C-alpha atoms as one frame of an Amber mdcrd trajectory, in Angstrom:
protein
 -73.389 114.719-177.210 -75.093 117.571-178.995 -76.828 117.127-182.328 -74.172
 119.334-183.925 -71.446 116.837-182.999 -73.342 113.761-184.213 -72.572 112.276
-187.571 -75.611 113.216-189.703 -75.548 109.841-191.454 -76.896 108.286-188.257
 -80.207 110.045-188.946 -80.303 109.612-192.728 -78.916 106.096-193.324 -80.799
 103.319-191.522 -77.744 101.035-191.502 -75.109 103.613-190.516 -73.373 103.563
-187.126 -70.089 105.094-185.997 -67.868 102.019-185.849 -64.886 101.166-188.001
 -64.862  97.701-186.422 -68.262  96.950-187.976 -67.615  98.855-191.205 -70.119
 101.483-190.005 -72.902  98.926-190.491 -75.704  98.359-188.012 -76.446  95.030
-189.706 -72.920  93.767-189.043 -73.072  94.950-185.433 -76.363  93.137-184.840
 -74.974  89.910-186.309 -72.118  90.077-183.807 -74.527  90.244-180.846 -77.336
  87.746-181.490 -78.501  88.017-177.865 -78.602  91.837-177.899 -76.110  94.674
-178.182 -74.875  96.051-174.836 -76.126  99.544-173.971 -72.581 100.921-173.850
 -71.984  99.914-177.464 -75.378 101.224-178.596 -74.580 104.606-177.067 -71.119
 104.747-178.576 -72.117 103.719-182.104 -75.200 105.972-182.229 -73.447 108.842
-180.438 -76.094 109.145-177.734 -75.910 109.311-173.969 -77.104 106.599-171.608
 -79.935 108.934-170.589 -81.025 109.343-174.217 -80.989 105.583-174.692 -83.112
 105.036-171.590 -85.638 107.585-172.854 -85.791 105.839-176.248 -86.316 102.461
-174.559 -89.056 103.855-172.323 -90.873 105.383-175.291 -90.582 102.133-177.263
 -92.139 100.170-174.401 -94.995 102.667-174.146 -95.678 102.357-177.890 -95.601
  98.574-177.716 -98.024  98.547-174.800-100.400 100.878-176.660-100.309  98.665
-179.732-101.472  95.714-177.609-104.571  97.539-176.384
């Protein structure tokens, strides 16, 4: 999905996701999945592709590893 098609609130509101089921609230989504939100749902609610999610995860792991050094 291109940046033009994404809901801009995803970038500006830390709790906003695209999900009527969870009242557009990341907090409510996270409460529903205490063991972790499935990738498919993350992609759908943040309007990102699986490839984008994998890149984000990879970068997060790199940052965590660097912080341990």
